[in-house]
C-alpha positions in Angstrom: 114.9 0.3 133.7 118.4 1.5 132.9 119.4 4.7 134.7 120.6 7.6 132.6 124.1 9.0 132.8 124.7 12.7 133.5 125.9 13.1 129.9 122.7 11.5 128.6 120.5 13.8 130.7 122.6 16.8 129.5 122.2 15.7 125.8 118.5 15.1 126.1 118.0 18.6 127.6 120.2 20.0 124.8 118.3 18.1 122.1 115.0 19.2 123.6 116.0 22.9 123.6 117.1 22.9 120.0 114.2 20.7 118.8 116.5 17.8 117.8 115.1 14.2 117.8 118.3 12.2 117.7 118.4 9.7 120.5 121.4 9.2 122.9 122.3 5.7 121.5 122.5 7.1 117.9 125.4 9.4 118.9 128.9 8.3 118.2 130.9 7.2 121.2 133.1 10.4 121.1 129.9 12.5 121.1 128.5 10.7 124.1 131.9 11.1 125.9 131.8 14.8 125.1 128.4 15.2 126.8 129.7 13.2 129.8 132.7 15.5 130.1 130.5 18.6 129.8 128.1 17.3 132.4 130.9 16.5 134.9 132.4 20.0 134.3 129.1 21.7 135.1 128.7 19.7 138.3 132.3 20.5 139.4 131.8 24.2 138.7 128.5 24.2 140.6 130.1 22.4 143.6 133.0 24.9 143.6 130.5 27.8 143.9 128.7 26.4 146.9 129.3 27.9 150.4 131.4 25.6 152.4 131.7 25.3 156.3 134.4 27.7 157.6 136.2 24.7 159.2 137.0 23.4 155.8 138.6 26.6 154.5 141.8 25.8 152.6 142.6 29.4 151.7 143.8 32.0 154.1 142.2 34.8 152.0 138.7 34.1 150.9 135.1 35.4 150.7 133.3 34.6 153.9 129.7 34.6 155.2 129.5 35.9 158.7 127.1 35.2 161.6 125.7 38.7 161.0 124.5 37.6 157.6 127.1 39.7 155.8 129.5 38.8 153.0 133.1 40.1 153.1 136.6 39.3 152.1 138.6 38.0 155.1 142.1 36.9 155.9 142.9 34.2 158.4 145.4 34.9 161.1 146.6 31.3 161.7 148.7 32.2 164.8 145.7 33.7 166.6 143.2 31.4 165.0 141.0 34.3 163.9 139.5 35.9 160.8 139.9 39.6 160.0 137.6 41.6 157.8 139.7 43.0 155.0 137.0 45.5 154.0 136.8 47.0 157.5 138.6 50.1 158.7 142.3 50.2 159.4 144.3 52.1 162.0 147.3 54.3 161.0 149.6 51.2 161.0 147.3 49.5 158.4 146.3 46.9 160.9 142.7 45.8 160.4 140.5 46.5 163.4 137.6 44.2 162.7 137.6 40.6 163.6 134.8 38.6 161.9 133.1 35.4 162.9 132.5 33.6 159.6 130.4 30.5 159.3 131.0 29.7 155.6 133.6 30.5 152.9 134.2 30.5 149.2 137.5 30.9 147.3 138.2 34.2 145.7 137.5 34.2 142.0 140.4 34.0 139.5 141.7 37.4 138.4 140.7 38.5 134.9 142.9 37.4 132.0 144.9 40.0 130.2 142.6 41.8 127.8 139.4 40.8 129.6 137.0 43.5 130.8 
């Protein structure tokens, strides 16, 4: 039995949802490629949203999950090898007083585009 591609699975789900009976092999090659591209984009977006181990953090400012089961925005102090909770209180010098002990991270979302709410 031939295994299905991600695009084929995506198309079959789409066709099922809209009540279409056209089969995968009846599509034109460019239509099949479009579904392959869409399926790959969905997978990449899903992977990007997953929590990643803190050791793999590539950003110095990111959303983190702490050992206290809290989510916060933190910045990494590379010199001291520590993470600081940016939503915590600051002293008069603006220095953050709260170190946090994150276990996982996610990148910050992209800022809204001009004109977006």
